[in-house]
GUPA-828942 format. One line per 4 residues: number of its first residue (from 0); for each residue x, y, z of N, C-alpha, C. Coordinates in pm, whole numbers, plus 50000, padded with zeros to 5 digits. Layout:
NUM> X/Y/Z/X/Y/Z/X/Y/Z | ... $
// end
This chain:
0> 34557/35236/58347/34502/35142/58400/34502/35131/58568 | 34400/35105/58678/34351/35074/58785/34486/35024/58818 | 34571/35013/58966/34645/34915/59029/34548/34815/59038 | 34591/34674/59072/34532/34549/59075/34498/34574/59211 $
4> 34380/34560/59324/34375/34574/59432/34442/34443/59492 | 34494/34436/59602/34555/34316/59688/34439/34260/59792 | 34387/34166/59817/34309/34095/59907/34367/33999/60002 | 34371/34061/60127/34451/33939/60214/34351/33888/60254 $
8> 34367/33742/60226/34306/33602/60312/34372/33548/60413 | 34262/33500/60504/34311/33447/60650/34244/33350/60672 | 34310/33246/60754/34279/33146/60774/34341/32987/60838 | 34290/32923/60866/34384/32767/60956/34534/32748/60897 $
12> 34623/32736/60925/34750/32637/60862/34739/32527/60835 | 34622/32446/60938/34616/32330/60957/34487/32222/60877 | 34451/32344/60820/34314/32339/60679/34427/32217/60604 | 34346/32072/60569/34386/31963/60490/34307/31944/60385 $
16> 34388/31935/60206/34367/31943/60123/34261/31824/60149 | 34141/31838/60042/34008/31726/60062/33911/31766/60158 | 33911/31849/60278/33836/31852/60373/33767/32013/60273 | 33631/32012/60317/33524/32132/60313/33607/32278/60301 $
20> 33658/32277/60414/33741/32437/60432/33844/32419/60318 | 33882/32341/60289/34029/32340/60181/33954/32397/60054 | 33869/32300/60038/33812/32310/59881/33781/32464/59848 | 33648/32521/59987/33618/32666/59997/33727/32742/59982 $
24> 33838/32732/60014/33952/32840/59977/33966/32815/59871 | 34009/32688/59786/34072/32685/59684/33983/32773/59608 | 33861/32767/59622/33748/32789/59523/33768/32947/59563 | 33776/33006/59628/33818/33126/59679/33890/33231/59574 $
28> 34009/33130/59622/34117/33193/59532/34103/33169/59360 | 34023/33102/59348/34010/33131/59192/33902/33209/59149 | 33827/33270/59222/33734/33378/59235/33727/33477/59214 | 33872/33504/59339/33890/33638/59328/34030/33636/59205 $
32> 34076/33557/59158/34206/33549/59069/34129/33600/58916 | 34010/33574/58914/33922/33570/58786/33844/33745/58813 | 33814/33784/58916/33751/33916/58953/33888/33970/58908 | 34008/33972/58922/34112/34055/58864/34169/34109/58991 $
36> 34193/34022/59128/34248/34102/59260/34350/34005/59239 | 34488/34092/59311/34594/33966/59370/34547/33956/59521 | 34625/33844/59553/34567/33781/59716/34714/33794/59735 | 34677/33777/59906/34801/33822/59981/34784/33682/60108 $
40> 34836/33594/60140/34813/33533/60247/34920/33508/60332 | 34931/33455/60449/35033/33413/60530/35156/33312/60445 | 35144/33267/60324/35229/33239/60246/35272/33084/60311 | 35213/32983/60418/35235/32864/60407/35147/32753/60327 $
44> 35086/32657/60398/35034/32588/60357/34865/32595/60434 | 34793/32504/60427/34635/32500/60459/34575/32606/60433 | 34443/32648/60439/34405/32734/60420/34489/32827/60314 | 34609/32925/60376/34695/32998/60244/34746/32904/60130 $
48> 34748/32777/60159/34796/32732/60032/34667/32722/59921 | 34570/32679/59986/34462/32624/59923/34400/32776/59836 | 34420/32891/59876/34405/33013/59832/34518/33045/59726 | 34597/33020/59762/34755/33078/59668/34747/32949/59554 $
52> 34693/32857/59542/34684/32701/59487/34552/32747/59407 | 34477/32815/59403/34339/32820/59370/34376/32992/59285 | 34424/33074/59320/34461/33143/59260/34536/33163/59119 | 34682/33076/59201/34769/33064/59085/34686/32978/58936 $
56> 34603/32916/58997/34533/32825/58883/34464/32875/58798 | 34410/33006/58808/34350/33103/58749/34414/33253/58722 | 34554/33197/58740/34647/33317/58675/34634/33398/58744 | 34608/33433/58872/34612/33527/59009/34755/33548/59034 $
60> 34769/33674/59093/34919/33719/59136/34904/33639/59296 | 34991/33590/59343/34974/33530/59454/35131/33587/59557 | 35086/33648/59674/35158/33721/59754/35158/33622/59886 | 35289/33586/59887/35286/33534/60096/35346/33596/60164 $
64> 35337/33602/60265/35424/33686/60367/35464/33588/60483 | 35612/33590/60470/35673/33449/60568/35725/33525/60686 | 35779/33451/60744/35865/33487/60898/35954/33388/60904 | 36065/33467/60939/36161/33349/61011/36199/33263/61113 $
68> 36122/33306/61154/36076/33217/61286/36013/33080/61241 | 35899/33058/61162/35895/32968/61104/35948/32900/61044 | 36044/32973/60951/36105/32935/60843/36218/32856/60917 | 36321/32888/61033/36408/32835/61132/36348/32687/61167 $
72> 36199/32684/61220/36148/32559/61249/36136/32466/61093 | 36166/32506/61041/36175/32374/60887/36038/32441/60818 | 35963/32495/60830/35843/32537/60777/35901/32584/60627 | 35807/32560/60496/35892/32606/60370/35756/32643/60306 $
76> 35734/32824/60272/35603/32848/60181/35569/32766/60072 | 35443/32798/60041/35382/32733/59985/35460/32734/59820 | 35446/32638/59705/35515/32623/59612/35413/32730/59483 | 35303/32790/59541/35232/32877/59457/35229/33039/59449 $
80> 35398/33059/59520/35372/33213/59553/35460/33276/59431 | 35379/33410/59367/35488/33451/59321/35576/33574/59372 | 35530/33641/59490/35611/33697/59570/35593/33685/59718 | 35745/33661/59754/35716/33621/59883/35798/33764/59975 $
84> 35708/33760/60091/35789/33911/60176/35841/33823/60269 | 35926/33824/60306/36024/33764/60424/36053/33855/60549 | 35940/33857/60653/36006/33913/60758/36042/33858/60892 | 36122/33952/60977/36209/33868/61074/36162/33865/61187 $
88> 35992/33899/61230/35898/33823/61340/35780/33830/61347 | 35716/33744/61392/35597/33706/61381/35505/33853/61383 | 35544/33951/61514/35459/34115/61497/35473/34173/61345 | 35579/34122/61315/35582/34218/61151/35525/34187/61083 $
92> 35488/34072/61072/35460/33969/60982/35287/34006/60945 | 35253/34022/61095/35080/34023/61132/35066/34182/61112 | 35163/34268/61118/35135/34393/61068/35161/34391/60921 | 35202/34357/60865/35200/34359/60722/35119/34305/60661 $
96> 35029/34190/60704/34917/34162/60670/34795/34205/60695 | 34801/34285/60751/34709/34386/60792/34712/34530/60715 | 34798/34621/60702/34860/34710/60671/34856/34717/60491 | 34901/34609/60419/34936/34622/60269/34824/34562/60231 $
100> 34680/34487/60254/34586/34495/60156/34514/34588/60135 | 34439/34594/60061/34310/34687/59978/34186/34604/60071 | 34175/34487/60108/34041/34429/60165/34101/34323/60248 | 34002/34248/60328/34044/34153/60447/33912/34020/60410 $
104> 33962/33924/60387/33875/33838/60412/33939/33723/60504 | 33820/33640/60570/33837/33566/60710/33781/33438/60704 | 33843/33335/60658/33740/33259/60658/33768/33180/60837 | 33775/33009/60818/33752/32949/60918/33875/32959/60981 $
108> 33936/32948/61102/34048/32938/61145/34074/32923/61283 | 34194/32945/61353/34218/32932/61516/34275/33062/61575 | 34331/33083/61621/34427/33140/61714/34496/33282/61654 | 34576/33229/61517/34602/33325/61452/34523/33405/61366 $
112> 34463/33334/61326/34305/33396/61195/34249/33511/61315 | 34183/33465/61409/34191/33548/61561/34262/33684/61554 | 34364/33675/61570/34442/33767/61568/34450/33863/61471 | 34436/33808/61355/34449/33941/61233/34267/33984/61216 $
116> 34195/33889/61229/34052/33965/61260/34083/34099/61339 | 34109/34071/61443/34111/34149/61578/34170/34285/61561 | 34326/34274/61475/34382/34348/61505/34308/34459/61327 | 34238/34361/61203/34220/34434/61086/34105/34525/61184 $
120> 34010/34463/61269/33898/34507/61306/33928/34646/61421 | 34044/34641/61461/34088/34728/61569/34153/34856/61521 | 34199/34849/61389/34283/34950/61342/34154/35030/61247 | 34095/34981/61213/33944/34996/61109/33897/35070/61242 $
124> 33853/35080/61320/33762/35111/61437/33821/35255/61457 | 33934/35290/61470/33991/35390/61518/34049/35472/61385 | 34035/35399/61304/34085/35517/61167/34260/35511/61190 | 34302/35427/61211/34431/35418/61169/34513/35379/61078 $
128> 34415/35325/60960/34429/35274/60839/34282/35324/60788 | 34282/35363/60685/34205/35347/60608/34080/35291/60568 | 33941/35319/60545/33892/35212/60552/33864/35126/60434 | 33843/35014/60467/33839/34927/60382/33767/34775/60426 $
132> 33706/34684/60285/33625/34616/60307/33722/34463/60410 | 33591/34436/60511/33633/34327/60603/33557/34179/60631 | 33545/34131/60548/33448/34005/60528/33489/33891/60623 | 33405/33838/60659/33402/33679/60754/33355/33560/60697 $
136> 33410/33451/60671/33308/33393/60584/33282/33271/60659 | 33109/33273/60677/33097/33109/60741/33013/33165/60865 | 32879/33076/60910/32779/33065/60984/32889/33094/61133 | 33015/33057/61144/33064/33015/61221/33077/33165/61277 $
140> 33161/33260/61227/33216/33369/61273/33085/33451/61283 | 32985/33461/61199/32870/33509/61251/32844/33461/61432 | 32787/33387/61433/32765/33312/61573/32860/33357/61689 | 33016/33386/61635/33094/33418/61707/33082/33560/61727 $
144> 33089/33662/61628/33029/33793/61652/32960/33833/61750 | 32803/33763/61735/32651/33783/61818/32721/33752/61980 | 32812/33594/62004/32832/33582/62118/32941/33717/62172 | 33023/33724/62102/33120/33848/62158/33067/33971/62223 $
148> 32971/34030/62088/32881/34138/62090/32776/34121/62260 | 32773/34020/62301/32673/34019/62385/32758/34024/62501 | 32879/34001/62556/32946/33943/62611/33059/34032/62652 | 33053/34181/62576/33201/34246/62557/33108/34364/62511 $
152> 33232/34494/62536/33134/34635/62533/33158/34677/62378 | 33172/34576/62290/33167/34625/62121/33005/34679/62068 | 33018/34747/61992/32906/34793/61969/32821/34816/61869 | 32702/34830/61838/32663/34806/61695/32713/34916/61630 $
156> 32767/35003/61600/32873/35061/61571/33005/34988/61523 | 33054/34953/61612/33174/34845/61575/33138/34744/61476 | 33036/34691/61510/32990/34563/61420/32949/34601/61289 | 32941/34722/61277/32952/34773/61149/33055/34768/61005 $
160> 33202/34729/61081/33304/34760/61013/33315/34600/60948 | 33262/34498/61010/33293/34372/60958/33157/34325/60850 | 33176/34281/60724/33021/34184/60666/33077/34040/60710 | 32975/33974/60701/32971/33824/60755/32889/33790/60590 $
164> 32940/33705/60546/32861/33615/60473/32904/33449/60473 | 32814/33388/60442/32774/33249/60457/32861/33130/60387 | 32894/33182/60266/32951/33091/60151/33076/33212/60088 | 33169/33136/60065/33304/33219/60010/33255/33249/59852 $
168> 33131/33209/59780/33090/33275/59659/33027/33376/59668 | 32996/33422/59812/32924/33591/59804/33049/33703/59843 | 33185/33672/59829/33276/33729/59840/33318/33859/59762 | 33340/33779/59642/33348/33892/59560/33220/33987/59528 $
172> 33075/33963/59542/32993/34064/59535/33013/34153/59607 | 33011/34083/59760/33045/34215/59829/33164/34258/59884 | 33276/34259/59809/33369/34347/59827/33322/34455/59748 | 33283/34404/59613/33267/34517/59505/33152/34594/59532 $
176> 33044/34564/59623/32940/34653/59657/33026/34711/59768 | 33051/34669/59875/33119/34758/59934/33239/34895/59865 | 33277/34868/59790/33409/34996/59724/33279/35070/59633 | 33191/35020/59593/33026/35113/59547/32980/35202/59630 $
180> 32974/35159/59758/32877/35216/59850/32951/35221/59978 | 33107/35273/60017/33143/35290/60136/33055/35308/60254 | 33033/35247/60403/32982/35289/60462/33064/35417/60534 | 32965/35493/60570/33011/35592/60663/32992/35574/60801 $
184> 33115/35511/60886/33121/35450/61031/33206/35567/61112 | 33168/35638/61160/33251/35743/61270/33339/35647/61345 | 33492/35698/61350/33554/35617/61427/33578/35647/61575 | 33569/35519/61614/33595/35509/61767/33734/35636/61825 $
188> 33694/35707/61920/33809/35810/61952/33862/35770/62107 | 33800/35655/62126/33871/35597/62297/33753/35640/62390 | 33788/35600/62517/33754/35580/62619/33743/35717/62722 | 33900/35753/62709/33899/35871/62788/33869/35988/62767 $
192> 33824/36051/62859/33742/36192/62819/33845/36266/62845 | 33866/36363/62732/33985/36500/62702/33992/36567/62755 | 34063/36600/62857/34088/36676/62972/34154/36790/62902 | 34119/36949/62976/34181/37070/62878/34312/37056/62905 $
196> 34423/37133/62816/34535/37133/62862/34581/37223/62998 | 34677/37236/63081/34719/37313/63231/34707/37466/63173 | 34607/37521/63284/34587/37653/63229/34458/37670/63156 | 34412/37600/63081/34294/37659/62987/34191/37608/63082 $
200> 34043/37682/63051/33917/37712/63151/33871/37580/63054 | 33759/37483/63163/33655/37366/63066/33580/37515/63018 | 33459/37463/62928/33380/37586/62880/33273/37515/62950 $
// end
């Protein structure tokens, strides 16, 4: 039997129960678990807790990646984790949250969520990690990417690494379509022109 895929889900720690963002994340957790996926989050509350609770309620496997810094400040991992990965630094936690999953889903969030999106996008862009789906949920991310592309050096090729859906109910179908037909996007090799080794002649 194929190993169960792990979906990394990122979003705000400040999302409150009963809000539309919380309800959407809870529903997404259910849908991912019902589709046979494990979920991985940052392990605490807010969107992370909503995803975890939703997935656990549907008998999904829930992984939380926590950090000593936050634990020392009194944060407690949410109660829905089946597996906790405790790392010593925020940098190590961020790296694990991006390297470990088989796909990424980015919900409404703040600076931490943006950092997770940016690292995943960058590593996919240069092919430091194997290609995998990167899905942003919500019209806010669509507007952000349009604005960022208009004011940066991001290219149309770079934007192809990201799928944007307006509704979390479309995430599972988007993931499945990506795996059925992965896009062929050439990696970006950097902006520095390669120079010949000392003593070699340029063609």
